[in-house]
C-alpha positions in Angstrom: 98.8 90.0 106.6 101.7 91.7 104.8 103.6 89.6 102.3 107.1 88.8 103.5 108.7 90.9 100.8 106.9 94.0 102.2 107.9 93.5 105.8 110.5 95.7 107.4 112.7 93.8 109.8 116.1 95.5 109.6 116.8 97.7 112.6 119.2 100.0 110.6 116.5 100.7 108.0 114.0 101.4 110.8 116.5 103.9 112.3 117.2 105.6 109.1 113.6 105.9 108.1 112.8 107.5 111.5 115.7 109.9 111.4 115.8 110.9 107.7 112.3 110.2 106.5 109.4 112.6 106.1 107.1 112.6 109.2 103.5 113.3 109.8 101.6 112.7 113.0 98.1 112.7 114.5 96.9 112.0 118.0 97.3 108.3 117.7 99.9 107.6 115.0 103.2 109.0 113.6 104.3 107.8 110.2 107.8 108.1 108.8 108.3 107.7 105.0 111.8 107.3 103.5 111.9 107.2 99.7 114.1 104.3 98.7 116.8 104.4 96.0 116.9 100.7 95.3 114.5 98.7 93.0 112.9 96.6 95.7 109.3 96.6 96.8 108.0 99.1 99.4 108.4 97.8 103.0 106.4 98.6 106.1 107.4 98.3 109.8 105.5 99.0 113.0 106.5 100.4 116.4 104.1 99.8 119.2 105.6 100.5 122.7 104.4 99.3 126.1 102.9 102.8 126.6 100.1 101.7 124.3 98.9 99.0 126.7 99.3 95.4 127.7 100.7 92.7 125.3 97.1 91.8 124.2 96.3 95.5 123.3 99.7 96.0 121.6 99.2 92.9 119.4 95.7 94.0 118.5 96.9 97.4 117.4 99.7 95.8 115.4 97.3 93.4 113.7 94.9 96.2 112.8 97.7 98.5 111.5 99.2 95.6 109.4 95.9 94.9 107.8 95.3 98.6 107.1 98.8 99.2 105.7 98.4 96.4 103.2 95.7 98.5 101.5 98.2 101.4 101.0 101.1 99.4 99.5 100.1 100.4 96.0 100.3 104.1 96.9 103.8 103.9 98.3 106.5 104.9 95.8 109.0 102.3 94.5 111.2 101.0 97.3 109.9 103.3 100.0 110.3 102.4 103.7 107.3 103.3 105.9 107.5 103.1 109.6 104.2 103.5 111.6 104.5 104.3 115.2 101.4 103.8 117.4 100.8 106.3 120.3 98.8 105.4 123.4 95.6 106.8 122.0 95.7 104.2 119.2 94.5 101.5 121.6 91.1 103.2 122.1 90.3 103.6 118.4 88.2 101.3 116.2 89.7 99.9 113.0 87.8 102.4 110.9 89.1 105.3 113.0 92.7 103.9 112.9 92.4 103.6 109.1 91.2 107.2 108.8 94.2 108.3 110.9 96.6 106.3 108.8 95.2 107.6 105.6 95.4 111.2 106.8 99.0 110.8 107.9 100.0 109.1 104.7 98.4 111.7 102.5 100.6 114.3 104.2 103.9 112.5 103.7 103.4 111.1 100.2 104.9 113.2 97.4 
């Protein structure tokens, strides 16, 4: 589980990260990274639409992504905002495959 201080819940920040952040994608994930200018901790948010699957499948994907993103918090710069968007193919991947996809996408957007 992500600590409360690292959760992204503000819709305006979500929107600005998606519109102005650096983006990298794969067949199952798209990540948006917006470097922050404040001194707060890095925050992570997730977007898992109904195209991914039923509510059970979407929640499973979110739980896996939350767990995997927690491992990458130390690599995120300062007060960065990371938005992870799951595509429909994410539902069919194992946790290890999802972790590899997240790592690959993050390595492309990190400075």
